[in-house]
C-alpha positions in Angstrom: 0.0 -0.1 0.0 1.1 3.4 -0.5 2.8 4.7 2.7 1.5 8.1 2.3 -2.2 6.6 2.2 -1.4 4.4 5.4 0.2 7.6 7.0 -2.8 10.0 6.5 -5.4 7.1 7.5 -3.6 7.1 10.9 -3.4 10.8 10.9 -6.9 11.5 10.0 -7.9 8.8 12.7 -6.2 10.6 15.0 -7.5 14.2 14.4 -10.7 12.6 14.5 -9.7 11.0 18.1 -11.2 7.6 17.3 -9.4 4.5 18.5 -8.4 1.7 15.8 -11.3 -0.5 17.3 -14.0 2.2 17.0 -13.1 2.6 13.4 -12.8 -1.2 12.6 -16.2 -1.5 14.4 -17.9 0.9 11.8 -16.0 -0.3 8.8 -17.5 -3.9 9.6 -13.7 -5.4 9.8 -11.4 -6.6 12.8 -9.2 -4.2 14.4 -6.3 -6.2 13.4 -7.3 -5.7 9.9 -7.3 -2.2 10.1 -4.6 -1.9 11.9 -2.7 -3.7 8.6 -4.0 -1.4 6.6 -3.1 1.9 8.7 0.4 0.3 9.1 0.7 0.1 5.3 1.2 -4.1 5.4 -2.2 -4.5 3.4 -3.7 -2.2 0.8 -7.2 -1.1 1.8 -9.8 -1.6 -0.6 -11.3 1.5 -2.1 -15.1 0.7 -0.8 -13.4 0.7 2.7 -11.5 3.9 2.3 -14.7 5.8 1.2 -16.6 4.6 4.3 -13.5 5.7 6.3 -14.0 9.0 4.5 -17.7 9.3 5.4 -16.8 8.0 9.0 -13.8 10.9 9.4 -16.1 13.4 7.3 -13.1 13.9 5.0 -13.1 13.9 1.3 -11.5 10.6 -0.1 -8.8 12.6 -1.8 -7.2 13.4 1.3 -5.8 9.5 2.0 -3.8 10.3 -1.2 -2.6 13.9 -0.5 1.3 14.4 0.7 0.5 16.9 3.2 -2.8 17.2 4.9 -4.6 20.6 5.1 -3.8 22.5 8.4 -7.8 23.0 8.7 -9.1 19.8 9.2 -12.3 21.6 10.7 -15.1 19.1 9.8 -13.1 16.3 11.2 -12.2 18.5 14.3 -16.0 19.5 14.8 -17.0 15.9 15.3 -14.7 14.9 18.5 -17.5 13.1 20.4 -16.5 11.5 23.3 -18.1 8.5 25.0 -20.8 7.8 22.3 -21.7 3.9 21.5 -20.7 2.0 18.5 -24.4 1.8 17.4 -24.4 5.6 17.1 -21.3 5.7 14.2 -23.9 4.7 11.1 -25.8 8.2 12.4 -22.8 10.2 12.4 -21.2 8.9 9.0 -24.9 10.0 7.4 -24.5 13.3 9.4 -21.0 14.2 8.2 -22.3 13.2 4.4 -24.7 15.8 4.7 -22.3 18.4 6.3 -19.6 17.6 3.4 -22.3 18.1 0.7 -23.5 21.5 2.2 -19.9 22.4 2.3 -19.4 21.5 -1.4 -23.0 23.4 -2.3 -21.8 26.5 -0.3 -18.5 26.6 -2.6 -20.4 25.7 -5.7 -22.7 29.0 -4.8 -19.9 31.2 -3.8 -17.9 30.4 -7.0 -20.9 31.8 -8.7 
């Protein structure tokens, strides 16, 4: 796996203040499988990367960037403590709504 993707996966997870166990649970995989993706030992399939982007509230392309933007506002805005595992799907859906709103706002401002 591209070392940059593995590094960014770990960095974005840390910024979002999720544990590997929480991310693995949300993705429907084991913690050891997720750890292999984050360490670069295995290549994370695109559908899982897309799901991770939804969980973290970021755009998919950020996993492939050489340098993460300083402003990870959406990820930082969702630092939730003491949530239940069953809350993760709702959090992911809400973050998707926020990402869509931000994209629409950017398009409107560009007009």
